[in-house]
Each structure stands twice: as structure tokens, then as C-alpha cells.
C-alpha atoms as an extended CHARMM CRD file, in Angstrom:
* protein
*
       213  EXT
         1         1  MET       CA              7.0460000000      123.4530000000      147.3850000000  PROA      1               0.0000000000
         2         2  PRO       CA              9.9450000000      121.0960000000      148.9240000000  PROA      2               0.0000000000
         3         3  ALA       CA             10.1530000000      121.8030000000      152.5820000000  PROA      3               0.0000000000
         4         4  LYS       CA             13.3090000000      123.0650000000      153.7970000000  PROA      4               0.0000000000
         5         5  CYS       CA             16.3110000000      121.2000000000      154.1270000000  PROA      5               0.0000000000
         6         6  ALA       CA             18.6620000000      121.8030000000      157.2710000000  PROA      6               0.0000000000
         7         7  ALA       CA             22.1210000000      123.6630000000      156.1480000000  PROA      7               0.0000000000
         8         8  PRO       CA             25.0440000000      121.2380000000      155.8580000000  PROA      8               0.0000000000
         9         9  ARG       CA             27.5310000000      121.5240000000      158.5440000000  PROA      9               0.0000000000
        10        10  ALA       CA             30.9760000000      123.0550000000      157.4530000000  PROA      10              0.0000000000
        11        11  THR       CA             32.8320000000      120.3430000000      158.0980000000  PROA      11              0.0000000000
        12        12  ALA       CA             30.2660000000      117.7860000000      156.0630000000  PROA      12              0.0000000000
        13        13  HSD       CA             32.8870000000      117.8940000000      153.0510000000  PROA      13              0.0000000000
        14        14  LEU       CA             35.8050000000      116.6530000000      155.1950000000  PROA      14              0.0000000000
        15        15  SER       CA             37.1450000000      112.9300000000      155.6390000000  PROA      15              0.0000000000
        16        16  GLN       CA             36.8730000000      111.5760000000      159.1060000000  PROA      16              0.0000000000
        17        17  GLU       CA             40.7100000000      111.8610000000      159.3230000000  PROA      17              0.0000000000
        18        18  TYR       CA             40.7190000000      115.6010000000      158.9740000000  PROA      18              0.0000000000
        19        19  ARG       CA             38.0440000000      116.6370000000      161.3640000000  PROA      19              0.0000000000
        20        20  THR       CA             39.1980000000      117.5190000000      164.9110000000  PROA      20              0.0000000000
        21        21  PRO       CA             38.0430000000      115.3760000000      167.4640000000  PROA      21              0.0000000000
        22        22  ALA       CA             36.3190000000      116.9520000000      170.5370000000  PROA      22              0.0000000000
        23        23  TRP       CA             37.9850000000      118.1370000000      173.3790000000  PROA      23              0.0000000000
        24        24  GLU       CA             37.8420000000      115.4610000000      176.3760000000  PROA      24              0.0000000000
        25        25  GLN       CA             37.4410000000      116.9760000000      179.8030000000  PROA      25              0.0000000000
        26        26  ARG       CA             39.7360000000      114.8580000000      182.3870000000  PROA      26              0.0000000000
        27        27  LYS       CA             39.8150000000      115.1820000000      186.4140000000  PROA      27              0.0000000000
        28        28  LEU       CA             43.6420000000      117.0340000000      187.2880000000  PROA      28              0.0000000000
        29        29  GLY       CA             43.9450000000      113.4840000000      189.3680000000  PROA      29              0.0000000000
        30        30  GLU       CA             43.2760000000      111.4000000000      186.3420000000  PROA      30              0.0000000000
        31        31  LEU       CA             46.2690000000      112.5770000000      184.8190000000  PROA      31              0.0000000000
        32        32  ALA       CA             48.6380000000      113.6940000000      187.8980000000  PROA      32              0.0000000000
        33        33  SER       CA             49.7100000000      112.5520000000      191.2930000000  PROA      33              0.0000000000
        34        34  LYS       CA             50.9620000000      114.2240000000      194.1510000000  PROA      34              0.0000000000
        35        35  ARG       CA             54.6670000000      114.0820000000      195.2070000000  PROA      35              0.0000000000
        36        36  ILE       CA             54.4900000000      112.6480000000      198.9400000000  PROA      36              0.0000000000
        37        37  GLU       CA             58.3670000000      112.1920000000      198.7840000000  PROA      37              0.0000000000
        38        38  LYS       CA             59.7710000000      113.9560000000      201.9570000000  PROA      38              0.0000000000
        39        39  ASN       CA             63.3310000000      115.0590000000      201.7940000000  PROA      39              0.0000000000
        40        40  THR       CA             65.0550000000      111.9750000000      203.6620000000  PROA      40              0.0000000000
        41        41  ASN       CA             68.2270000000      112.3520000000      201.5930000000  PROA      41              0.0000000000
        42        42  GLY       CA             68.9950000000      116.2050000000      203.0330000000  PROA      42              0.0000000000
        43        43  ILE       CA             68.6610000000      117.9090000000      199.9400000000  PROA      43              0.0000000000
        44        44  LYS       CA             69.6220000000      121.7450000000      200.7340000000  PROA      44              0.0000000000
        45        45  GLU       CA             68.3450000000      123.6490000000      197.8740000000  PROA      45              0.0000000000
        46        46  THR       CA             65.2760000000      125.3580000000      198.5160000000  PROA      46              0.0000000000
        47        47  PHE       CA             62.7320000000      126.2390000000      195.4560000000  PROA      47              0.0000000000
        48        48  THR       CA             59.7400000000      128.3140000000      195.7170000000  PROA      48              0.0000000000
        49        49  ASN       CA             57.4980000000      129.3130000000      192.8640000000  PROA      49              0.0000000000
        50        50  SER       CA             56.9290000000      133.1170000000      191.9510000000  PROA      50              0.0000000000
        51        51  ALA       CA             53.8110000000      134.3660000000      190.0250000000  PROA      51              0.0000000000
        52        52  GLU       CA             55.8990000000      136.0230000000      187.8280000000  PROA      52              0.0000000000
        53        53  HSD       CA             59.0130000000      133.8850000000      187.4180000000  PROA      53              0.0000000000
        54        54  GLY       CA             57.7820000000      130.6930000000      187.7480000000  PROA      54              0.0000000000
        55        55  VAL       CA             59.7390000000      128.2180000000      189.8820000000  PROA      55              0.0000000000
        56        56  VAL       CA             63.3840000000      129.2760000000      190.9040000000  PROA      56              0.0000000000
        57        57  SER       CA             65.8380000000      128.8920000000      194.1760000000  PROA      57              0.0000000000
        58        58  GLN       CA             65.2920000000      131.1540000000      196.7590000000  PROA      58              0.0000000000
        59        59  LEU       CA             68.9190000000      131.9290000000      196.5550000000  PROA      59              0.0000000000
        60        60  ASP       CA             67.9820000000      133.4870000000      193.7230000000  PROA      60              0.0000000000
        61        61  TYR       CA             64.5990000000      134.9020000000      194.2800000000  PROA      61              0.0000000000
        62        62  PHE       CA             65.6030000000      136.2260000000      197.8580000000  PROA      62              0.0000000000
        63        63  ASP       CA             69.2740000000      136.5130000000      197.6310000000  PROA      63              0.0000000000
        64        64  HSD       CA             69.5710000000      134.2420000000      200.4480000000  PROA      64              0.0000000000
        65        65  ASP       CA             67.8590000000      131.1240000000      201.6100000000  PROA      65              0.0000000000
        66        66  ILE       CA             65.4050000000      131.4090000000      204.2280000000  PROA      66              0.0000000000
        67        67  THR       CA             64.8090000000      127.6840000000      204.9840000000  PROA      67              0.0000000000
        68        68  ASN       CA             64.9910000000      126.6230000000      208.4690000000  PROA      68              0.0000000000
        69        69  ASP       CA             67.4260000000      123.5840000000      208.4500000000  PROA      69              0.0000000000
        70        70  ALA       CA             65.7210000000      122.3350000000      211.9030000000  PROA      70              0.0000000000
        71        71  ASN       CA             62.5500000000      121.3990000000      209.5930000000  PROA      71              0.0000000000
        72        72  ILE       CA             63.9090000000      121.0150000000      206.2230000000  PROA      72              0.0000000000
        73        73  GLY       CA             63.2350000000      116.8360000000      206.5690000000  PROA      73              0.0000000000
        74        74  ASN       CA             59.6350000000      117.6420000000      206.5600000000  PROA      74              0.0000000000
        75        75  TYR       CA             59.8760000000      119.4090000000      202.9720000000  PROA      75              0.0000000000
        76        76  SER       CA             58.4720000000      117.7800000000      199.4600000000  PROA      76              0.0000000000
        77        77  VAL       CA             61.0350000000      116.8350000000      197.0830000000  PROA      77              0.0000000000
        78        78  VAL       CA             60.7290000000      118.3910000000      193.9430000000  PROA      78              0.0000000000
        79        79  HSD       CA             61.7420000000      116.3480000000      190.7610000000  PROA      79              0.0000000000
        80        80  PRO       CA             62.2380000000      118.0070000000      187.0280000000  PROA      80              0.0000000000
        81        81  ASP       CA             58.9610000000      118.6650000000      184.9710000000  PROA      81              0.0000000000
        82        82  ASP       CA             56.5000000000      118.4360000000      188.7700000000  PROA      82              0.0000000000
        83        83  PHE       CA             54.0010000000      120.9150000000      188.5590000000  PROA      83              0.0000000000
        84        84  ILE       CA             53.7050000000      123.2530000000      191.9840000000  PROA      84              0.0000000000
        85        85  TYR       CA             50.6110000000      124.8190000000      193.1930000000  PROA      85              0.0000000000
        86        86  ASN       CA             51.4370000000      127.9710000000      195.5770000000  PROA      86              0.0000000000
        87        87  PRO       CA             48.2160000000      129.1490000000      197.3070000000  PROA      87              0.0000000000
        88        88  ARG       CA             49.3530000000      132.3040000000      197.6950000000  PROA      88              0.0000000000
        89        89  ILE       CA             47.6970000000      134.8190000000      195.5210000000  PROA      89              0.0000000000
        90        90  SER       CA             48.1960000000      138.0430000000      194.1560000000  PROA      90              0.0000000000
        91        91  ALA       CA             47.0880000000      140.2800000000      191.4940000000  PROA      91              0.0000000000
        92        92  VAL       CA             48.8880000000      138.4800000000      189.0880000000  PROA      92              0.0000000000
        93        93  ALA       CA             47.8190000000      135.2000000000      190.1220000000  PROA      93              0.0000000000
        94        94  PRO       CA             44.1250000000      135.4610000000      192.3580000000  PROA      94              0.0000000000
        95        95  CYS       CA             44.0320000000      131.6400000000      192.9950000000  PROA      95              0.0000000000
        96        96  GLY       CA             47.5340000000      131.3640000000      193.5060000000  PROA      96              0.0000000000
        97        97  PRO       CA             50.2110000000      129.8840000000      190.5560000000  PROA      97              0.0000000000
        98        98  ILE       CA             50.6990000000      126.1970000000      189.1010000000  PROA      98              0.0000000000
        99        99  ASN       CA             54.0570000000      126.0510000000      187.6650000000  PROA      99              0.0000000000
       100       100  ARG       CA             56.5790000000      123.4780000000      186.2600000000  PROA      100             0.0000000000
       101       101  ASN       CA             59.9100000000      122.7500000000      187.6570000000  PROA      101             0.0000000000
       102       102  LYS       CA             62.2510000000      123.4890000000      184.7970000000  PROA      102             0.0000000000
       103       103  LEU       CA             65.5320000000      123.5830000000      186.3110000000  PROA      103             0.0000000000
       104       104  ASP       CA             66.3540000000      120.1880000000      185.3290000000  PROA      104             0.0000000000
       105       105  ARG       CA             67.5280000000      119.3770000000      188.9910000000  PROA      105             0.0000000000
       106       106  ASN       CA             65.6760000000      118.1500000000      192.2290000000  PROA      106             0.0000000000
       107       107  GLY       CA             64.9170000000      120.4930000000      195.4820000000  PROA      107             0.0000000000
       108       108  VAL       CA             62.9680000000      120.9010000000      198.5210000000  PROA      108             0.0000000000
       109       109  MET       CA             59.6800000000      122.8810000000      198.6440000000  PROA      109             0.0000000000
       110       110  SER       CA             57.4740000000      123.9860000000      201.8520000000  PROA      110             0.0000000000
       111       111  PRO       CA             54.7440000000      121.6400000000      202.9480000000  PROA      111             0.0000000000
       112       112  LEU       CA             52.4600000000      124.6250000000      202.1000000000  PROA      112             0.0000000000
       113       113  TYR       CA             53.0480000000      123.9380000000      198.3980000000  PROA      113             0.0000000000
       114       114  THR       CA             51.1810000000      121.2370000000      196.5820000000  PROA      114             0.0000000000
       115       115  VAL       CA             53.9020000000      119.0160000000      194.0600000000  PROA      115             0.0000000000
       116       116  PHE       CA             52.6700000000      116.6720000000      191.4510000000  PROA      116             0.0000000000
       117       117  SER       CA             53.6140000000      114.5880000000      188.7940000000  PROA      117             0.0000000000
       118       118  VAL       CA             51.8430000000      114.0970000000      185.6530000000  PROA      118             0.0000000000
       119       119  ASP       CA             51.6670000000      110.6050000000      183.4970000000  PROA      119             0.0000000000
       120       120  ASP       CA             52.0140000000      110.6320000000      179.7840000000  PROA      120             0.0000000000
       121       121  THR       CA             48.9110000000      111.0120000000      178.6010000000  PROA      121             0.0000000000
       122       122  ILE       CA             49.2590000000      115.0280000000      178.8910000000  PROA      122             0.0000000000
       123       123  ASP       CA             51.9070000000      116.9600000000      177.0770000000  PROA      123             0.0000000000
       124       124  LYS       CA             54.0290000000      119.2990000000      179.9630000000  PROA      124             0.0000000000
       125       125  LEU       CA             54.3450000000      121.8910000000      178.0730000000  PROA      125             0.0000000000
       126       126  TYR       CA             50.6260000000      122.4340000000      177.2860000000  PROA      126             0.0000000000
       127       127  LEU       CA             49.6700000000      121.5570000000      180.4900000000  PROA      127             0.0000000000
       128       128  GLU       CA             51.9850000000      124.7710000000      181.5950000000  PROA      128             0.0000000000
       129       129  HSD       CA             50.4890000000      127.2360000000      179.2060000000  PROA      129             0.0000000000
       130       130  TYR       CA             46.6860000000      125.5790000000      180.2490000000  PROA      130             0.0000000000
       131       131  PHE       CA             47.8230000000      126.6760000000      183.5280000000  PROA      131             0.0000000000
       132       132  LYS       CA             48.7960000000      130.0810000000      182.8040000000  PROA      132             0.0000000000
       133       133  THR       CA             45.2800000000      130.8300000000      181.3360000000  PROA      133             0.0000000000
       134       134  SER       CA             42.3690000000      131.4740000000      183.6090000000  PROA      134             0.0000000000
       135       135  ARG       CA             40.2940000000      128.7680000000      182.2750000000  PROA      135             0.0000000000
       136       136  TRP       CA             40.9530000000      126.7590000000      185.7790000000  PROA      136             0.0000000000
       137       137  HSD       CA             39.7500000000      129.7450000000      187.9640000000  PROA      137             0.0000000000
       138       138  GLN       CA             35.9840000000      129.7170000000      187.8190000000  PROA      138             0.0000000000
       139       139  PHE       CA             36.8650000000      125.9920000000      189.4210000000  PROA      139             0.0000000000
       140       140  MET       CA             38.8490000000      127.1070000000      192.8500000000  PROA      140             0.0000000000
       141       141  PHE       CA             36.4160000000      129.9100000000      193.2230000000  PROA      141             0.0000000000
       142       142  LEU       CA             33.6330000000      127.8720000000      193.5570000000  PROA      142             0.0000000000
       143       143  GLU       CA             35.2670000000      124.9950000000      195.4020000000  PROA      143             0.0000000000
       144       144  GLY       CA             37.8900000000      126.9070000000      197.1880000000  PROA      144             0.0000000000
       145       145  ASN       CA             38.2510000000      129.8040000000      199.4050000000  PROA      145             0.0000000000
       146       146  SER       CA             40.8870000000      132.5220000000      200.9930000000  PROA      146             0.0000000000
       147       147  GLY       CA             41.0090000000      130.8010000000      204.2430000000  PROA      147             0.0000000000
       148       148  ALA       CA             42.2550000000      132.3910000000      207.4710000000  PROA      148             0.0000000000
       149       149  ARG       CA             45.3080000000      134.4430000000      206.1020000000  PROA      149             0.0000000000
       150       150  SER       CA             43.5820000000      136.6550000000      203.1660000000  PROA      150             0.0000000000
       151       151  ASP       CA             46.5700000000      136.5700000000      201.4640000000  PROA      151             0.0000000000
       152       152  ARG       CA             46.6960000000      132.6910000000      200.7730000000  PROA      152             0.0000000000
       153       153  PHE       CA             44.0070000000      130.4590000000      198.8500000000  PROA      153             0.0000000000
       154       154  SER       CA             42.3520000000      127.2970000000      200.7370000000  PROA      154             0.0000000000
       155       155  ILE       CA             41.4730000000      124.1740000000      199.1020000000  PROA      155             0.0000000000
       156       156  SER       CA             41.6670000000      120.7000000000      199.9940000000  PROA      156             0.0000000000
       157       157  ASP       CA             43.5910000000      117.8820000000      198.1530000000  PROA      157             0.0000000000
       158       158  SER       CA             40.7760000000      116.0160000000      197.0640000000  PROA      158             0.0000000000
       159       159  ILE       CA             38.9610000000      118.5720000000      195.8270000000  PROA      159             0.0000000000
       160       160  PHE       CA             42.0590000000      120.4300000000      194.2480000000  PROA      160             0.0000000000
       161       161  PHE       CA             42.6040000000      117.1130000000      191.9780000000  PROA      161             0.0000000000
       162       162  GLU       CA             39.0130000000      116.9900000000      191.1020000000  PROA      162             0.0000000000
       163       163  MET       CA             39.9490000000      120.3550000000      189.0120000000  PROA      163             0.0000000000
       164       164  PRO       CA             38.8810000000      119.6950000000      185.0450000000  PROA      164             0.0000000000
       165       165  ILE       CA             41.0840000000      120.1490000000      182.3530000000  PROA      165             0.0000000000
       166       166  GLN       CA             40.3260000000      120.3300000000      178.9080000000  PROA      166             0.0000000000
       167       167  CYS       CA             42.1870000000      117.8570000000      177.0150000000  PROA      167             0.0000000000
       168       168  PRO       CA             42.4880000000      117.6050000000      172.9710000000  PROA      168             0.0000000000
       169       169  VAL       CA             44.3060000000      114.6930000000      171.5480000000  PROA      169             0.0000000000
       170       170  LEU       CA             48.0100000000      114.3860000000      172.4700000000  PROA      170             0.0000000000
       171       171  GLU       CA             48.9700000000      115.2500000000      169.0240000000  PROA      171             0.0000000000
       172       172  GLU       CA             46.8550000000      118.4880000000      169.4220000000  PROA      172             0.0000000000
       173       173  GLN       CA             48.4170000000      119.0960000000      172.4530000000  PROA      173             0.0000000000
       174       174  GLU       CA             51.6880000000      119.0870000000      171.2220000000  PROA      174             0.0000000000
       175       175  LEU       CA             50.8160000000      121.3980000000      168.4890000000  PROA      175             0.0000000000
       176       176  ILE       CA             49.2560000000      124.1430000000      170.9900000000  PROA      176             0.0000000000
       177       177  ALA       CA             52.2370000000      123.5790000000      173.1570000000  PROA      177             0.0000000000
       178       178  SER       CA             54.2170000000      124.4940000000      170.2950000000  PROA      178             0.0000000000
       179       179  PHE       CA             52.5620000000      127.4930000000      169.1010000000  PROA      179             0.0000000000
       180       180  PHE       CA             52.4860000000      129.4220000000      172.3660000000  PROA      180             0.0000000000
       181       181  GLY       CA             55.9430000000      128.6340000000      172.9950000000  PROA      181             0.0000000000
       182       182  ARG       CA             57.1200000000      130.0970000000      169.7120000000  PROA      182             0.0000000000
       183       183  LEU       CA             54.8470000000      132.9280000000      171.0400000000  PROA      183             0.0000000000
       184       184  ASP       CA             56.3260000000      133.3960000000      173.7760000000  PROA      184             0.0000000000
       185       185  SER       CA             60.1830000000      133.4380000000      172.3080000000  PROA      185             0.0000000000
       186       186  LEU       CA             59.0880000000      135.8940000000      170.2270000000  PROA      186             0.0000000000
       187       187  ILE       CA             57.4530000000      138.0850000000      172.8900000000  PROA      187             0.0000000000
       188       188  THR       CA             60.5660000000      137.5400000000      174.9180000000  PROA      188             0.0000000000
       189       189  LEU       CA             62.6530000000      138.9400000000      171.9400000000  PROA      189             0.0000000000
       190       190  HSD       CA             61.0030000000      141.9750000000      171.3110000000  PROA      190             0.0000000000
       191       191  GLN       CA             61.0670000000      142.8020000000      174.7400000000  PROA      191             0.0000000000
       192       192  ARG       CA             64.5970000000      142.2520000000      174.8260000000  PROA      192             0.0000000000
       193       193  LYS       CA             64.7090000000      144.7250000000      171.8530000000  PROA      193             0.0000000000
       194       194  TYR       CA             62.4490000000      147.1410000000      173.5240000000  PROA      194             0.0000000000
       195       195  CYS       CA             64.5510000000      147.4180000000      176.6130000000  PROA      195             0.0000000000
       196       196  GLY       CA             67.9570000000      147.6640000000      173.8690000000  PROA      196             0.0000000000
       197       197  VAL       CA             66.3810000000      150.3970000000      172.5810000000  PROA      197             0.0000000000
       198       198  VAL       CA             65.4450000000      152.3580000000      175.9370000000  PROA      198             0.0000000000
       199       199  SER       CA             68.9180000000      151.9190000000      177.4140000000  PROA      199             0.0000000000
       200       200  TRP       CA             70.4150000000      153.2810000000      174.3080000000  PROA      200             0.0000000000
       201       201  MET       CA             67.9690000000      156.4540000000      173.9120000000  PROA      201             0.0000000000
       202       202  LEU       CA             68.7340000000      156.4780000000      177.9640000000  PROA      202             0.0000000000
       203       203  GLY       CA             72.4050000000      156.5400000000      177.1700000000  PROA      203             0.0000000000
       204       204  VAL       CA             72.2690000000      159.0560000000      174.4290000000  PROA      204             0.0000000000
       205       205  ALA       CA             70.6970000000      161.2780000000      176.5330000000  PROA      205             0.0000000000
       206       206  LEU       CA             73.0350000000      160.9460000000      179.3610000000  PROA      206             0.0000000000
       207       207  VAL       CA             76.1380000000      161.8170000000      177.0380000000  PROA      207             0.0000000000
       208       208  ARG       CA             74.0340000000      165.1300000000      175.8600000000  PROA      208             0.0000000000
       209       209  LEU       CA             73.1200000000      166.3570000000      179.2320000000  PROA      209             0.0000000000
       210       210  SER       CA             76.5870000000      165.5530000000      180.3150000000  PROA      210             0.0000000000
       211       211  SER       CA             78.0090000000      167.7520000000      177.0270000000  PROA      211             0.0000000000
       212       212  GLU       CA             75.8360000000      170.1800000000      177.7210000000  PROA      212             0.0000000000
       213       213  LYS       CA             76.9230000000      171.0330000000      181.6750000000  PROA      213             0.0000000000
């Protein structure tokens, strides 16, 4: 009786060019660098990084600017497409949020935030969606702690930039980012339709109530 043969791999019939390359694990510090530029040019607009709304102007988020002009020169300059880590934790962001500046302008942020830029070896939209997942949380929980204030996460810059990032080839990063970008747009569209229907129903109900009086 012939010896049993190992089952052929599912991808054995594919040529090498059609096989998906293995994802590489890289450290954040290999593709990103901390932004150390200080506000020496007197930029007035201060940004904040919200877990729910991303990077926004303080004027929009708080309805007023809470920046102290006396120490704004020590604030970090944030450029378009820079990433910002906010150590403030919440139910939505148990390690604090990491978001990208998509405001298309420079601003400044408190030194409490970690601002970093990335190079061309990683797709920015892919990395943005990566930080929306919880894949990086385990590293943060193992290497950091909640610090003196229970609402803030504490991790040193040197450790933070040791964070492992799962990186497929750049072309695959772009495809993944495009897929999730379209998915976000579809969700937003349906949310708007839902809000529109709810508003219409409320309007009809109010009209009926007023006519019954």
C-alpha cells in the first residue's frame, strides 16, 4: 500500500506572482519619527485629538480656545498627515486614540500629545485604519500603564516607537485602505439616510400632535 502523501497546499496551483506575500512585522520607529518642532513661528490655532471625532480645532471642539498664550511657544507643531497619539483613555479608546491630521493645515498641540510623521514605506490611510483597530492595544497594555492620573495612559516615547505594526506590501496596503475607506463612506451615507428618516418621522409626529390640539 503506498505511503500517504501530504495534502497539497491550496495555493500550490498558483504561480508565484499571484500568491499573497507574507505580512512583515515592523516597529513603528522604523517607519515613523517623532515630530520635535516647537511653535517658534507663533501659530495660534490649537488642535485636539478626540477619540470620537479625530483631530479637530479646539475652537470647533470646545466652542472656545483653551490654550494659554503664555506657553503656546512650547507646543508641538502638527503638519498635515501627521499622526497624533492622545494618552487620555476612555471607553471608546482604552489606550488613548491615535488619529491623523486631515485638516490640511498646520496647528499646534500640547506636549502631552505624541506627534509623529511616517515615511513613504507605509500607506497613511492604511495606518490610519490600523490604529482604528485593537491590534496594537495588547502591546500598549503590556508595555505601558495608567500612570498617576487614572484617565491617562503612560508610556515612554522609546517604548511607544517599539510598537509592532503588521505591514503587507505597499500595493496591498493601498487596496486594504481603499476598501475600508469605501466602507466608511457607505456607513456614513446610511447613517445620514437614517437620521433623515428619523427627522422626517419626528416632523410628521409633531404636525399630527399640533393638529390634534
